[in-house]
Backbone bond lengths (Angstrom), bond angles and torsions (degrees), N, CA, C in turn:
res aa  C-N    CA-C-N  psi(-1)  N-CA   C-N-CA  omega(-1)  CA-C   N-CA-C  phi
1 M - - - 1.459 - - 1.516 108.38 -
2 T 1.286 115.71 125.34 1.451 121.81 -179.55 1.521 110.16 -91.34
3 L 1.330 115.54 135.83 1.452 120.67 174.12 1.515 109.19 -84.80
4 G 1.319 115.41 153.74 1.449 120.54 172.30 1.509 113.08 128.37
5 L 1.341 114.34 134.16 1.453 121.34 178.51 1.520 108.14 -151.38
6 K 1.313 115.53 138.36 1.456 121.11 179.74 1.525 109.86 -60.25
7 R 1.309 114.87 137.48 1.460 121.27 -179.09 1.527 110.19 -58.96
8 G 1.334 115.19 134.67 1.450 120.81 173.42 1.512 116.19 91.60
9 I 1.327 118.62 -18.65 1.457 119.09 -179.97 1.526 110.42 -99.66
10 V 1.311 115.51 164.21 1.463 121.38 178.52 1.518 107.68 -119.30
11 E 1.301 115.04 123.43 1.462 121.67 175.19 1.515 107.30 -145.51
12 L 1.316 116.75 121.23 1.458 121.00 179.70 1.514 109.61 -94.70
13 R 1.322 114.90 140.13 1.462 121.17 176.08 1.522 108.63 -126.33
14 P 1.322 117.16 154.79 1.472 119.90 179.63 1.524 110.95 -59.96
15 S 1.311 114.76 154.21 1.461 121.62 175.17 1.533 109.22 -59.38
16 S 1.320 116.33 149.14 1.460 120.88 179.37 1.518 110.95 -124.06
17 E 1.314 116.07 138.53 1.464 120.10 176.20 1.526 111.26 -68.40
18 N 1.331 117.70 -11.45 1.463 121.46 178.49 1.522 113.10 -82.17
19 Y 1.316 118.62 -14.91 1.463 120.26 -175.69 1.529 113.53 -57.76
20 P 1.334 120.54 -44.75 1.467 118.72 179.17 1.536 113.10 -59.60
21 T 1.318 117.16 -39.90 1.469 120.46 178.82 1.519 110.79 -67.17
22 L 1.324 117.01 -43.96 1.469 120.66 177.95 1.522 110.65 -61.95
23 F 1.334 116.75 -38.92 1.468 119.90 175.95 1.518 110.44 -62.11
24 E 1.326 117.71 -48.73 1.468 120.47 -177.53 1.527 111.32 -59.79
25 E 1.326 117.00 -38.11 1.464 120.16 178.12 1.526 111.10 -63.77
26 E 1.329 116.42 -44.33 1.465 119.61 -179.73 1.529 110.92 -72.70
27 R 1.324 116.77 -37.17 1.461 120.34 176.32 1.522 110.78 -56.39
28 A 1.329 116.60 -44.18 1.470 120.91 -180.00 1.530 110.89 -63.44
29 R 1.329 117.81 -40.81 1.474 120.74 178.31 1.528 111.30 -63.78
30 V 1.328 115.73 -44.59 1.471 120.14 -179.47 1.526 109.78 -66.26
31 Q 1.320 117.40 -43.84 1.469 121.13 178.50 1.522 110.50 -59.21
32 Q 1.327 116.71 -44.79 1.462 121.06 179.36 1.528 110.91 -61.60
33 A 1.328 116.65 -42.94 1.462 121.23 -177.26 1.524 112.55 -69.42
34 L 1.327 117.30 -35.98 1.464 120.42 -174.55 1.521 113.80 -97.67
35 G 1.330 116.44 -17.72 1.453 120.70 174.77 1.515 113.98 55.46
36 S 1.332 115.48 -132.28 1.465 121.43 -172.86 1.520 113.70 -72.01
37 L 1.316 118.68 -7.47 1.463 120.07 175.80 1.529 111.38 -67.27
38 V 1.331 116.69 -27.44 1.466 122.35 -174.52 1.526 111.29 -85.40
39 L 1.335 114.91 130.61 1.462 120.41 172.30 1.523 111.55 -95.58
40 D 1.335 116.02 -34.57 1.460 120.31 -177.62 1.528 108.73 -162.77
41 I 1.324 115.81 150.41 1.461 122.77 174.33 1.518 106.61 -133.56
42 Q 1.330 116.41 125.09 1.455 121.31 -177.49 1.524 110.61 -124.83
43 H 1.315 115.06 149.88 1.464 123.35 174.50 1.523 106.88 -88.74
44 V 1.323 116.88 120.59 1.462 122.23 -179.69 1.523 108.71 -129.66
45 G 1.306 116.09 -177.61 1.460 120.22 -179.48 1.523 111.40 80.33
46 S 1.305 115.88 -179.89 1.469 121.24 -174.00 1.521 113.56 -61.88
47 T 1.334 118.19 -32.91 1.467 119.15 -179.47 1.524 112.09 -69.53
48 S 1.333 117.84 -11.14 1.467 120.91 178.85 1.530 112.96 -90.66
49 V 1.336 116.35 -2.32 1.466 120.70 -177.28 1.529 109.09 -113.84
50 P 1.337 118.03 107.41 1.460 120.11 179.37 1.529 111.63 -55.42
51 G 1.322 115.49 134.03 1.452 121.25 178.05 1.509 115.69 86.68
52 L 1.323 117.72 -1.31 1.464 121.18 -178.43 1.529 110.11 -102.94
53 A 1.317 116.00 120.44 1.460 119.76 174.92 1.519 108.87 -67.81
54 G 1.317 116.23 151.78 1.459 119.56 179.41 1.511 111.37 -170.31
55 K 1.313 114.56 178.77 1.459 119.47 174.36 1.526 107.32 -64.97
56 P 1.330 118.86 139.82 1.470 121.57 -177.20 1.532 111.64 -79.97
57 I 1.330 114.56 59.02 1.463 122.38 179.38 1.519 106.92 -132.82
58 L 1.336 116.82 126.38 1.458 120.40 179.66 1.521 109.81 -81.72
59 D 1.329 116.17 131.01 1.462 122.01 175.30 1.513 109.22 -103.64
60 L 1.327 115.53 126.93 1.450 122.14 174.09 1.520 107.12 -116.39
61 T 1.322 117.36 133.23 1.451 119.48 170.99 1.518 106.53 -108.53
62 V 1.323 115.21 130.49 1.458 123.09 -172.86 1.522 108.27 -118.94
63 A 1.324 116.08 124.99 1.461 121.09 -178.32 1.524 111.01 -104.72
64 V 1.322 114.17 135.28 1.467 122.82 170.05 1.529 106.83 -117.04
65 Q 1.318 116.11 169.13 1.465 119.86 -179.18 1.527 112.16 -75.03
66 Y 1.342 116.01 -46.86 1.462 120.55 -171.66 1.526 111.33 -126.48
67 V 1.324 115.69 149.98 1.464 121.65 176.11 1.532 110.08 -54.35
68 A 1.307 117.48 -40.73 1.468 121.76 -177.24 1.535 112.70 -59.89
69 Q 1.317 117.99 -22.70 1.464 121.32 -179.75 1.524 112.64 -80.61
70 M 1.304 117.26 -15.24 1.462 120.10 -175.52 1.527 111.11 -63.15
71 Y 1.314 117.55 -41.68 1.462 119.93 -178.53 1.528 111.19 -61.54
72 A 1.325 117.66 -35.43 1.470 121.43 179.79 1.528 112.10 -66.69
73 C 1.317 117.69 -15.24 1.472 121.73 179.98 1.526 112.47 -86.98
74 V 1.323 117.67 -16.65 1.463 120.81 -172.70 1.522 111.53 -61.99
75 R 1.310 118.30 -54.58 1.467 120.90 -175.89 1.528 112.57 -61.72
76 P 1.345 119.16 -46.42 1.473 118.29 177.81 1.529 113.05 -59.26
77 L 1.330 117.52 -37.50 1.463 119.59 178.38 1.527 110.64 -69.96
78 Q 1.317 117.22 -37.09 1.463 120.05 175.81 1.525 110.61 -62.49
79 Q 1.314 116.92 -36.00 1.468 120.44 178.24 1.527 112.09 -67.73
80 L 1.320 117.30 -20.20 1.464 121.54 174.66 1.530 111.98 -87.33
81 G 1.326 116.83 -0.87 1.455 120.25 178.72 1.514 114.71 102.08
82 Y 1.317 117.50 7.74 1.461 121.20 178.98 1.520 110.71 -86.37
83 T 1.328 115.41 142.48 1.456 122.33 171.59 1.518 107.52 -97.88
84 S 1.322 116.76 131.13 1.457 121.23 179.60 1.522 110.31 -89.29
85 F 1.326 115.07 131.84 1.461 121.31 174.41 1.527 110.56 -111.22
86 G 1.344 116.47 7.15 1.453 120.72 179.40 1.518 111.92 60.85
87 D 1.318 115.53 -151.94 1.461 122.49 -179.67 1.528 107.95 -89.82
88 R 1.326 116.09 70.51 1.465 121.53 -170.89 1.527 113.86 -67.26
89 E 1.317 118.09 -23.55 1.464 120.91 179.98 1.527 112.09 -95.99
90 G 1.334 117.05 -13.14 1.455 121.11 179.73 1.517 114.81 77.46
91 W 1.334 116.69 22.37 1.472 118.46 -179.14 1.534 112.47 -116.26
92 G 1.320 116.66 15.46 1.458 119.37 173.92 1.515 115.07 89.68
93 E 1.320 117.52 20.61 1.464 122.60 178.75 1.520 108.64 -121.90
94 Y 1.324 116.88 125.16 1.461 120.30 173.94 1.534 107.89 -82.18
95 F 1.321 115.43 138.11 1.462 121.23 -178.81 1.525 109.39 -117.97
96 F 1.335 115.84 138.01 1.457 123.30 179.49 1.526 109.01 -132.95
97 A 1.322 116.55 146.23 1.461 121.81 175.32 1.522 108.68 -127.87
98 K 1.321 115.95 141.11 1.459 122.23 178.34 1.523 108.52 -113.27
99 G 1.311 115.36 140.61 1.453 120.96 179.81 1.517 110.14 107.77
100 T 1.308 114.64 168.51 1.459 120.45 179.46 1.522 109.87 -79.18
101 D 1.330 116.79 170.57 1.466 120.09 176.35 1.523 111.42 -60.15
102 D 1.323 117.60 -25.27 1.464 121.77 179.21 1.526 113.32 -85.30
103 A 1.319 117.68 -12.01 1.464 119.29 -177.66 1.527 111.19 -157.11
104 R 1.329 116.59 71.81 1.473 120.74 173.27 1.523 107.84 -67.80
105 T 1.340 116.41 130.20 1.461 120.31 -176.10 1.525 113.89 -115.12
106 H 1.332 117.36 -31.57 1.462 121.27 -176.23 1.531 109.73 -140.86
107 Y 1.319 114.47 146.61 1.458 121.75 170.08 1.522 107.72 -121.72
108 V 1.324 115.85 142.25 1.464 121.59 172.18 1.522 107.77 -119.61
109 H 1.324 114.95 129.91 1.454 123.37 174.55 1.531 105.97 -110.33
110 L 1.318 116.89 108.85 1.469 122.89 -174.40 1.520 109.23 -105.66
111 L 1.328 116.57 125.43 1.452 120.08 -178.86 1.521 110.65 -159.53
112 P 1.325 117.49 163.17 1.463 119.82 175.50 1.525 110.79 -67.08
113 L 1.312 116.39 146.95 1.458 122.17 -179.41 1.528 111.94 -58.07
114 S 1.318 117.31 -30.19 1.468 121.39 -178.43 1.529 113.44 -80.70
115 H 1.316 117.87 -6.80 1.464 121.87 -178.23 1.528 109.81 -68.05
116 R 1.328 118.20 138.60 1.467 121.56 -178.52 1.527 112.25 -59.65
117 K 1.353 118.12 -31.75 1.464 120.61 -179.31 1.527 111.14 -64.03
118 W 1.337 118.44 -32.13 1.465 120.72 177.43 1.524 109.44 -56.30
119 S 1.325 116.35 -53.23 1.465 120.36 -179.93 1.519 111.53 -63.89
120 E 1.321 117.51 -38.67 1.457 120.23 -178.96 1.525 111.93 -63.30
121 Y 1.332 117.09 -42.03 1.471 119.64 176.87 1.526 110.57 -56.86
122 L 1.321 116.34 -46.18 1.465 120.53 -175.26 1.522 112.24 -72.97
123 I 1.319 116.69 -40.14 1.468 119.71 -179.97 1.525 110.13 -64.37
124 F 1.333 116.82 -46.12 1.460 119.05 -179.21 1.528 110.66 -60.91
125 R 1.322 116.89 -46.19 1.468 120.70 177.63 1.525 110.94 -57.61
126 D 1.328 116.26 -47.32 1.460 120.50 -176.28 1.522 112.35 -65.82
127 V 1.335 117.16 -38.17 1.469 120.00 177.36 1.526 109.48 -61.31
128 L 1.337 117.06 -46.89 1.470 119.21 -178.84 1.526 111.71 -66.09
129 R 1.315 117.92 -32.67 1.464 120.35 176.42 1.522 111.35 -68.11
130 Q 1.313 117.21 -35.57 1.464 121.89 -174.48 1.524 113.82 -92.16
131 R 1.319 117.30 -16.06 1.461 121.57 -176.18 1.528 110.11 -125.09
132 P 1.342 117.75 87.04 1.468 120.59 179.39 1.526 113.30 -56.08
133 D 1.324 117.55 -30.48 1.458 119.98 178.58 1.528 110.88 -63.40
134 L 1.319 117.16 -43.43 1.467 120.67 178.17 1.523 111.21 -71.87
135 R 1.331 116.69 -37.54 1.468 119.86 175.63 1.521 110.23 -58.09
136 D 1.332 116.55 -46.51 1.459 120.51 -178.77 1.529 111.80 -67.41
137 E 1.334 116.99 -39.02 1.469 120.46 176.58 1.528 110.22 -61.89
138 Y 1.332 115.92 -42.95 1.465 120.92 178.68 1.529 110.83 -63.08
139 Q 1.320 116.42 -42.61 1.464 119.90 179.63 1.529 111.07 -64.06
140 Q 1.314 117.54 -43.05 1.472 119.89 178.63 1.526 110.63 -60.19
141 M 1.335 116.12 -43.97 1.451 120.17 179.66 1.535 110.99 -64.24
142 K 1.342 116.35 -43.60 1.465 120.30 179.35 1.524 111.39 -63.11
143 T 1.317 117.55 -37.55 1.464 121.27 179.15 1.529 110.79 -62.19
144 V 1.308 116.35 -45.67 1.470 120.45 178.14 1.531 109.93 -63.69
145 L 1.327 116.72 -46.71 1.472 120.08 -179.71 1.522 111.93 -63.30
146 A 1.331 117.16 -37.41 1.468 120.40 179.26 1.526 110.80 -64.49
147 Q 1.315 116.36 -36.06 1.473 119.83 177.16 1.524 110.61 -70.54
148 Q 1.311 116.80 -40.88 1.466 120.86 -177.75 1.522 112.98 -74.42
149 H 1.346 117.04 -30.49 1.470 121.49 -172.09 1.528 111.87 -129.37
150 S 1.329 117.03 40.49 1.465 120.45 -175.63 1.524 112.75 -61.93
151 G 1.304 117.67 -25.04 1.459 120.63 -179.57 1.511 114.54 -100.90
152 S 1.333 117.58 5.74 1.462 120.93 -178.73 1.523 110.22 -137.28
153 R 1.321 115.58 90.28 1.457 119.15 179.55 1.529 110.88 -63.40
154 T 1.319 117.54 -31.99 1.465 120.85 179.10 1.519 110.97 -60.77
155 E 1.323 116.64 -47.14 1.469 120.87 179.73 1.526 110.70 -66.65
156 Y 1.322 117.15 -42.83 1.463 122.50 177.91 1.529 110.45 -57.07
157 T 1.329 116.26 -48.49 1.463 121.21 -177.80 1.527 111.10 -65.02
158 A 1.316 116.54 -42.39 1.464 119.89 -179.86 1.526 111.28 -61.92
159 R 1.311 116.65 -42.91 1.473 119.99 -176.96 1.523 112.28 -69.83
160 K 1.332 117.95 -37.25 1.468 118.41 178.83 1.527 111.15 -75.56
161 G 1.325 116.20 -16.87 1.458 120.73 177.42 1.517 113.72 -60.70
162 L 1.315 117.50 -28.31 1.468 120.90 177.65 1.526 110.74 -63.90
163 F 1.334 116.64 -39.30 1.463 120.69 177.43 1.532 109.82 -66.36
164 V 1.322 116.31 -44.35 1.465 121.08 179.72 1.527 109.40 -57.65
165 Q 1.318 117.15 -47.47 1.466 120.54 -179.04 1.527 111.59 -62.88
166 R 1.319 117.67 -37.14 1.465 120.79 177.96 1.530 110.63 -63.79
167 V 1.324 116.56 -45.32 1.470 120.36 179.21 1.520 110.44 -62.91
168 L 1.314 117.32 -44.10 1.463 119.90 179.82 1.526 111.44 -63.72
169 A 1.319 116.97 -38.51 1.464 120.32 178.33 1.533 110.76 -65.87
170 D 1.329 116.40 -38.78 1.464 120.59 -177.14 1.525 113.62 -78.53
171 F 1.326 117.18 -32.80 1.466 119.95 -169.93 1.521 114.76 -123.98
172 G 1.293 118.16 -3.51 1.464 121.39 -173.63 1.504 115.52 -54.72
173 S 1.327 118.31 -34.31 1.455 119.78 -177.12 1.525 112.94 -99.10
174 L 1.318 117.67 -0.80 1.462 120.03 -172.33 1.518 115.88 -99.65
175 L 1.323 117.36 -28.99 1.458 119.47 -170.40 1.520 112.73 -100.62
176 P 1.324 116.63 137.55 1.465 119.27 172.89 1.523 109.60 -73.20
177 R 1.315 116.25 152.77 1.460 120.54 175.29 1.513 109.85 -74.26
178 S 1.314 116.40 146.23 1.457 121.02 173.80 1.513 108.54 -131.08
179 K 1.310 116.14 162.32 1.473 120.49 179.99 1.489 110.37 -85.36
């Protein structure tokens, strides 16, 4: 399974058994580049859920201890080929993309370990891993949205966000975190 998707478009591909290995390879590169600044690196997003179709882009969430350490991570990630978009959403998470505009392959979500988004990424992933019914419901919804909004990733992401928020509201306090 090849990674990469043109920036801005939505195209879902079947889950691949290669995703965990590709994640581990990139995790090791990011860990090496950031060294002791990193507290944890997790595989999140659709490629982290076996059996879930998604965009062929690996999402890594990277935790540091303090907000002040985030800036020190920018240059090392750029040296790995990531483009920094800073805190593009305004919620305290630095976002990075790897690959050209024609073939984005990896995203990094950098934030402090104490940030609520860190837990939300992991809880949502874990719920979908543990609940095939919700995974399948999410996939059906994403398939419809991808057809309706294939040329607008912003609209696609916003619309699927309602499902994410529902899952977090229903399960956020119930599930233990897993690696």
